[in-house]
C-alpha positions as YAML, in Angstrom:
chain: A
units: angstrom
residues:
- id: 1
  name: UNK
  ca: [-16.91, 8.68, 19.55]
- id: 2
  name: UNK
  ca: [-19.37, 10.65, 17.42]
- id: 3
  name: UNK
  ca: [-22.92, 11.75, 18.05]
- id: 4
  name: UNK
  ca: [-25.69, 10.19, 16.10]
- id: 5
  name: UNK
  ca: [-26.66, 12.47, 13.25]
- id: 6
  name: UNK
  ca: [-27.80, 12.65, 9.67]
- id: 7
  name: UNK
  ca: [-25.97, 13.99, 6.63]
- id: 8
  name: UNK
  ca: [-28.88, 15.41, 4.65]
- id: 9
  name: UNK
  ca: [-26.85, 16.02, 1.50]
- id: 10
  name: UNK
  ca: [-25.60, 12.46, 1.23]
- id: 11
  name: UNK
  ca: [-28.56, 10.78, 2.86]
- id: 12
  name: UNK
  ca: [-26.39, 9.10, 5.47]
- id: 13
  name: UNK
  ca: [-27.25, 8.19, 9.05]
- id: 14
  name: UNK
  ca: [-24.21, 7.92, 11.30]
- id: 15
  name: UNK
  ca: [-23.88, 5.72, 14.36]
- id: 16
  name: UNK
  ca: [-21.24, 6.08, 17.07]
- id: 17
  name: UNK
  ca: [-18.49, 3.47, 17.24]
- id: 18
  name: UNK
  ca: [-15.20, 3.19, 19.10]
- id: 19
  name: UNK
  ca: [-11.59, 3.04, 17.84]
- id: 20
  name: UNK
  ca: [-12.06, 5.92, 15.43]
- id: 21
  name: UNK
  ca: [-14.41, 4.25, 12.95]
- id: 22
  name: UNK
  ca: [-17.75, 5.74, 11.94]
- id: 23
  name: UNK
  ca: [-20.32, 3.28, 10.67]
- id: 24
  name: UNK
  ca: [-23.74, 3.97, 9.34]
- id: 25
  name: UNK
  ca: [-26.43, 3.26, 6.80]
- id: 26
  name: UNK
  ca: [-27.08, 5.14, 3.58]
- id: 27
  name: UNK
  ca: [-30.60, 6.24, 2.63]
- id: 28
  name: UNK
  ca: [-30.79, 3.20, 0.31]
- id: 29
  name: UNK
  ca: [-30.15, 0.85, 3.23]
- id: 30
  name: UNK
  ca: [-26.54, -0.04, 2.33]
- id: 31
  name: UNK
  ca: [-24.22, -0.08, 5.34]
- id: 32
  name: UNK
  ca: [-20.80, 1.61, 5.21]
- id: 33
  name: UNK
  ca: [-17.85, 2.54, 7.44]
- id: 34
  name: UNK
  ca: [-15.53, 5.55, 7.37]
- id: 35
  name: UNK
  ca: [-12.17, 5.85, 9.13]
- id: 36
  name: UNK
  ca: [-11.61, 8.97, 11.23]
- id: 37
  name: UNK
  ca: [-7.86, 9.00, 10.54]
- id: 38
  name: UNK
  ca: [-6.60, 8.18, 7.04]
- id: 39
  name: UNK
  ca: [-3.04, 9.31, 7.71]
- id: 40
  name: UNK
  ca: [-1.91, 6.23, 9.66]
- id: 41
  name: UNK
  ca: [1.22, 4.51, 8.37]
- id: 42
  name: UNK
  ca: [3.45, 1.71, 9.62]
- id: 43
  name: UNK
  ca: [6.55, 2.22, 11.68]
- id: 44
  name: UNK
  ca: [9.20, -0.33, 10.60]
- id: 45
  name: UNK
  ca: [8.90, -2.39, 13.80]
- id: 46
  name: UNK
  ca: [5.12, -2.48, 13.34]
- id: 47
  name: UNK
  ca: [5.51, -3.65, 9.76]
- id: 48
  name: UNK
  ca: [7.83, -6.49, 10.77]
- id: 49
  name: UNK
  ca: [5.44, -7.54, 13.54]
- id: 50
  name: UNK
  ca: [2.50, -7.51, 11.13]
- id: 51
  name: UNK
  ca: [4.37, -9.21, 8.27]
- id: 52
  name: UNK
  ca: [5.55, -12.06, 10.51]
- id: 53
  name: UNK
  ca: [1.95, -13.02, 11.33]
- id: 54
  name: UNK
  ca: [1.13, -13.70, 7.66]
- id: 55
  name: UNK
  ca: [1.45, -17.22, 6.31]
- id: 56
  name: UNK
  ca: [4.65, -17.60, 4.27]
- id: 57
  name: UNK
  ca: [2.81, -18.41, 1.05]
- id: 58
  name: UNK
  ca: [0.69, -15.24, 1.39]
- id: 59
  name: UNK
  ca: [3.52, -12.84, 2.24]
- id: 60
  name: UNK
  ca: [4.64, -11.99, -1.34]
- id: 61
  name: UNK
  ca: [1.62, -9.79, -2.15]
- id: 62
  name: UNK
  ca: [2.41, -7.64, 0.90]
- id: 63
  name: UNK
  ca: [6.11, -7.73, 0.05]
- id: 64
  name: UNK
  ca: [5.23, -6.20, -3.33]
- id: 65
  name: UNK
  ca: [3.04, -3.57, -1.65]
- id: 66
  name: UNK
  ca: [5.67, -2.29, 0.77]
- id: 67
  name: UNK
  ca: [8.49, -2.40, -1.79]
- id: 68
  name: UNK
  ca: [6.66, -0.63, -4.62]
- id: 69
  name: UNK
  ca: [4.00, 1.61, -3.09]
- id: 70
  name: UNK
  ca: [1.67, 0.43, -5.85]
- id: 71
  name: UNK
  ca: [-2.11, 0.45, -5.50]
- id: 72
  name: UNK
  ca: [-3.65, -2.96, -4.87]
- id: 73
  name: UNK
  ca: [-5.39, -2.97, -8.28]
- id: 74
  name: UNK
  ca: [-2.01, -2.28, -9.89]
- id: 75
  name: UNK
  ca: [-0.36, -5.06, -7.90]
- id: 76
  name: UNK
  ca: [-2.98, -7.63, -8.89]
- id: 77
  name: UNK
  ca: [-2.20, -7.03, -12.58]
- id: 78
  name: UNK
  ca: [1.57, -7.56, -12.28]
- id: 79
  name: UNK
  ca: [3.09, -10.39, -14.33]
- id: 80
  name: UNK
  ca: [6.64, -11.81, -14.36]
- id: 81
  name: UNK
  ca: [7.20, -10.25, -17.78]
- id: 82
  name: UNK
  ca: [6.75, -6.81, -16.17]
- id: 83
  name: UNK
  ca: [10.07, -7.23, -14.35]
- id: 84
  name: UNK
  ca: [13.52, -6.55, -15.73]
- id: 85
  name: UNK
  ca: [15.52, -8.84, -13.47]
- id: 86
  name: UNK
  ca: [18.87, -7.49, -14.61]
- id: 87
  name: UNK
  ca: [18.45, -3.76, -13.95]
- id: 88
  name: UNK
  ca: [16.24, -4.47, -11.80]
- id: 89
  name: UNK
  ca: [13.02, -2.57, -12.48]
- id: 90
  name: UNK
  ca: [9.27, -3.11, -12.46]
- id: 91
  name: UNK
  ca: [6.76, -1.72, -14.96]
- id: 92
  name: UNK
  ca: [3.17, -1.23, -13.84]
- id: 93
  name: UNK
  ca: [1.18, -1.51, -17.05]
- id: 94
  name: UNK
  ca: [-2.32, -1.34, -15.57]
- id: 95
  name: UNK
  ca: [-2.57, 1.84, -13.51]
- id: 96
  name: UNK
  ca: [-5.24, 4.21, -12.23]
- id: 97
  name: UNK
  ca: [-6.95, 6.33, -14.87]
- id: 98
  name: UNK
  ca: [-7.14, 9.98, -13.77]
- id: 99
  name: UNK
  ca: [-10.51, 11.26, -14.92]
- id: 100
  name: UNK
  ca: [-9.72, 14.82, -13.77]
- id: 101
  name: UNK
  ca: [-6.91, 14.88, -16.33]
- id: 102
  name: UNK
  ca: [-9.14, 13.40, -19.04]
- id: 103
  name: UNK
  ca: [-7.07, 10.24, -19.28]
- id: 104
  name: UNK
  ca: [-8.67, 7.44, -21.29]
- id: 105
  name: UNK
  ca: [-6.36, 4.94, -19.63]
- id: 106
  name: UNK
  ca: [-3.72, 5.01, -16.91]
- id: 107
  name: UNK
  ca: [-0.11, 5.73, -17.77]
- id: 108
  name: UNK
  ca: [2.34, 2.91, -17.22]
- id: 109
  name: UNK
  ca: [5.08, 3.50, -14.65]
- id: 110
  name: UNK
  ca: [8.56, 1.98, -14.54]
- id: 111
  name: UNK
  ca: [10.80, 2.35, -11.52]
- id: 112
  name: UNK
  ca: [13.72, 0.68, -9.79]
- id: 113
  name: UNK
  ca: [13.36, -2.06, -7.19]
- id: 114
  name: UNK
  ca: [15.95, -3.49, -4.83]
- id: 115
  name: UNK
  ca: [18.04, -6.50, -5.82]
- id: 116
  name: UNK
  ca: [16.89, -8.29, -2.67]
- id: 117
  name: UNK
  ca: [13.22, -7.79, -3.50]
- id: 118
  name: UNK
  ca: [13.81, -8.81, -7.13]
- id: 119
  name: UNK
  ca: [15.42, -12.08, -5.99]
- id: 120
  name: UNK
  ca: [12.50, -12.87, -3.67]
- id: 121
  name: UNK
  ca: [9.90, -12.31, -6.39]
- id: 122
  name: UNK
  ca: [11.94, -14.22, -8.95]
- id: 123
  name: UNK
  ca: [12.07, -17.17, -6.53]
- id: 124
  name: UNK
  ca: [8.31, -16.87, -5.93]
- id: 125
  name: UNK
  ca: [7.72, -17.02, -9.69]
- id: 126
  name: UNK
  ca: [9.97, -20.08, -10.04]
- id: 127
  name: UNK
  ca: [8.57, -21.92, -7.01]
- id: 128
  name: UNK
  ca: [5.00, -21.46, -8.25]
- id: 129
  name: UNK
  ca: [5.76, -22.14, -11.93]
- id: 130
  name: UNK
  ca: [4.21, -18.83, -12.99]
- id: 131
  name: UNK
  ca: [4.53, -18.19, -16.72]
- id: 132
  name: UNK
  ca: [5.72, -14.77, -17.97]
- id: 133
  name: UNK
  ca: [2.25, -13.76, -19.13]
- id: 134
  name: UNK
  ca: [0.41, -14.95, -16.00]
- id: 135
  name: UNK
  ca: [-0.50, -12.68, -13.10]
- id: 136
  name: UNK
  ca: [1.52, -13.12, -9.92]
- id: 137
  name: UNK
  ca: [-1.39, -13.17, -7.51]
- id: 138
  name: UNK
  ca: [-4.69, -14.84, -8.49]
- id: 139
  name: UNK
  ca: [-6.55, -13.25, -5.60]
- id: 140
  name: UNK
  ca: [-9.09, -10.44, -5.18]
- id: 141
  name: UNK
  ca: [-8.41, -7.09, -3.57]
- id: 142
  name: UNK
  ca: [-11.17, -7.87, -1.06]
- id: 143
  name: UNK
  ca: [-9.36, -11.04, 0.00]
- id: 144
  name: UNK
  ca: [-6.08, -9.15, 0.45]
- id: 145
  name: UNK
  ca: [-7.87, -6.46, 2.46]
- id: 146
  name: UNK
  ca: [-9.45, -9.07, 4.72]
- id: 147
  name: UNK
  ca: [-6.05, -10.68, 5.19]
- id: 148
  name: UNK
  ca: [-4.62, -7.30, 6.20]
- id: 149
  name: UNK
  ca: [-7.32, -6.68, 8.81]
- id: 150
  name: UNK
  ca: [-7.14, -10.22, 10.17]
- id: 151
  name: UNK
  ca: [-3.38, -10.18, 10.62]
- id: 152
  name: UNK
  ca: [-3.31, -6.68, 12.09]
- id: 153
  name: UNK
  ca: [-5.59, -7.97, 14.82]
- id: 154
  name: UNK
  ca: [-3.48, -11.08, 15.20]
- id: 155
  name: UNK
  ca: [-0.38, -8.89, 15.59]
- id: 156
  name: UNK
  ca: [-2.08, -6.93, 18.37]
- id: 157
  name: UNK
  ca: [-2.78, -3.62, 16.62]
- id: 158
  name: UNK
  ca: [-5.37, -1.86, 18.78]
- id: 159
  name: UNK
  ca: [-6.13, 0.62, 15.99]
- id: 160
  name: UNK
  ca: [-6.31, -2.00, 13.22]
- id: 161
  name: UNK
  ca: [-9.48, -0.39, 11.89]
- id: 162
  name: UNK
  ca: [-7.45, 2.68, 10.92]
- id: 163
  name: UNK
  ca: [-5.54, 0.68, 8.30]
- id: 164
  name: UNK
  ca: [-6.43, -0.11, 4.71]
- id: 165
  name: UNK
  ca: [-4.26, -1.42, 1.89]
- id: 166
  name: UNK
  ca: [-3.74, 2.20, 0.85]
- id: 167
  name: UNK
  ca: [-1.92, 2.83, 4.14]
- id: 168
  name: UNK
  ca: [0.86, 0.52, 2.92]
- id: 169
  name: UNK
  ca: [1.24, 2.79, -0.12]
- id: 170
  name: UNK
  ca: [1.40, 5.79, 2.23]
- id: 171
  name: UNK
  ca: [4.00, 3.96, 4.33]
- id: 172
  name: UNK
  ca: [6.21, 3.33, 1.30]
- id: 173
  name: UNK
  ca: [6.17, 7.01, 0.35]
- id: 174
  name: UNK
  ca: [6.91, 8.18, 3.87]
- id: 175
  name: UNK
  ca: [9.78, 5.74, 4.29]
- id: 176
  name: UNK
  ca: [11.41, 6.91, 1.05]
- id: 177
  name: UNK
  ca: [11.01, 10.51, 2.21]
- id: 178
  name: UNK
  ca: [12.64, 9.65, 5.55]
- id: 179
  name: UNK
  ca: [15.53, 8.04, 3.64]
- id: 180
  name: UNK
  ca: [15.98, 11.33, 1.75]
- id: 181
  name: UNK
  ca: [14.78, 10.21, -1.67]
- id: 182
  name: UNK
  ca: [13.80, 13.38, -3.62]
- id: 183
  name: UNK
  ca: [10.10, 14.22, -3.53]
- id: 184
  name: UNK
  ca: [9.84, 14.40, -7.31]
- id: 185
  name: UNK
  ca: [11.16, 10.83, -7.59]
- id: 186
  name: UNK
  ca: [8.66, 9.60, -5.01]
- id: 187
  name: UNK
  ca: [5.86, 11.36, -6.95]
- id: 188
  name: UNK
  ca: [6.85, 9.69, -10.22]
- id: 189
  name: UNK
  ca: [7.10, 6.33, -8.47]
- id: 190
  name: UNK
  ca: [3.67, 6.66, -6.88]
- id: 191
  name: UNK
  ca: [2.09, 8.22, -9.97]
- id: 192
  name: UNK
  ca: [1.07, 11.46, -8.28]
- id: 193
  name: UNK
  ca: [1.71, 15.14, -8.80]
- id: 194
  name: UNK
  ca: [3.53, 17.06, -6.08]
- id: 195
  name: UNK
  ca: [0.46, 18.72, -4.55]
- id: 196
  name: UNK
  ca: [-1.40, 15.41, -4.27]
- id: 197
  name: UNK
  ca: [1.64, 13.84, -2.67]
- id: 198
  name: UNK
  ca: [1.88, 16.58, -0.03]
- id: 199
  name: UNK
  ca: [-1.86, 16.56, 0.63]
- id: 200
  name: UNK
  ca: [-2.35, 12.82, 0.97]
- id: 201
  name: UNK
  ca: [1.04, 11.12, 1.34]
- id: 202
  name: UNK
  ca: [3.52, 13.56, 2.80]
- id: 203
  name: UNK
  ca: [3.91, 13.60, 6.58]
- id: 204
  name: UNK
  ca: [6.43, 15.26, 8.84]
- id: 205
  name: UNK
  ca: [9.32, 12.88, 9.52]
- id: 206
  name: UNK
  ca: [9.34, 11.53, 13.06]
- id: 207
  name: UNK
  ca: [11.44, 8.41, 12.42]
- id: 208
  name: UNK
  ca: [14.61, 7.89, 14.47]
- id: 209
  name: UNK
  ca: [17.91, 6.25, 13.52]
- id: 210
  name: UNK
  ca: [16.72, 2.76, 14.47]
- id: 211
  name: UNK
  ca: [13.59, 3.21, 12.32]
- id: 212
  name: UNK
  ca: [15.71, 4.15, 9.32]
- id: 213
  name: UNK
  ca: [18.00, 1.17, 9.80]
- id: 214
  name: UNK
  ca: [14.98, -1.12, 9.75]
- id: 215
  name: UNK
  ca: [13.62, 0.64, 6.66]
- id: 216
  name: UNK
  ca: [16.93, -0.10, 4.93]
- id: 217
  name: UNK
  ca: [16.59, -3.74, 5.91]
- id: 218
  name: UNK
  ca: [13.04, -3.99, 4.58]
- id: 219
  name: UNK
  ca: [13.48, -1.95, 1.37]
- id: 220
  name: UNK
  ca: [16.97, -3.22, 0.57]
- id: 221
  name: UNK
  ca: [19.29, -1.39, -1.83]
- id: 222
  name: UNK
  ca: [16.62, 0.44, -3.84]
- id: 223
  name: UNK
  ca: [18.05, 3.80, -5.01]
- id: 224
  name: UNK
  ca: [21.42, 2.64, -3.70]
- id: 225
  name: UNK
  ca: [20.21, 2.89, -0.11]
- id: 226
  name: UNK
  ca: [22.60, 1.14, 2.30]
...
């Protein structure tokens, strides 16, 4: 709970709200909300519980999120032709442009994916008759975000407001760290430098043996994990 107050520099008026979410109104009248805790990530059992509440036909977009750690805007640009089914790998061709590094466009990233995940996506492409040059998911990021919030509540998450689609990206990075994948590989996969990874994605490992077994089940044989 926070006290009502005003941020003079930003022109924001804050209102108290429960479950760790600050809501308020900007000086221009536009309402907004800010999460108190941005470090929340899924434990494997939580992910399974959440994932099972999603309708089967809507699950693939979240399957891509947890198996790649990609940003939602990157995910929504993925096409079948971006996959190498034989290796298997995925190339993200539309990525975030880093203005602080004077990038005119984002750098593409290619990384390995598990054979199990590759088979699921290949089947999704076939079942939906998606052509190589077509995007996998004709949906908006807002719709995916709403789906996330709705199903978190359905799954009984009391702190559902602490989650955003970015928390799935954070979860992916933390799981790979727990499974002892080198930090530099995780950074290259996520498209971050080491300091950014530690500041925003790295968390102390508190997963137990059962957690790691479930991570293996969810992520499959990526990086030869068994």
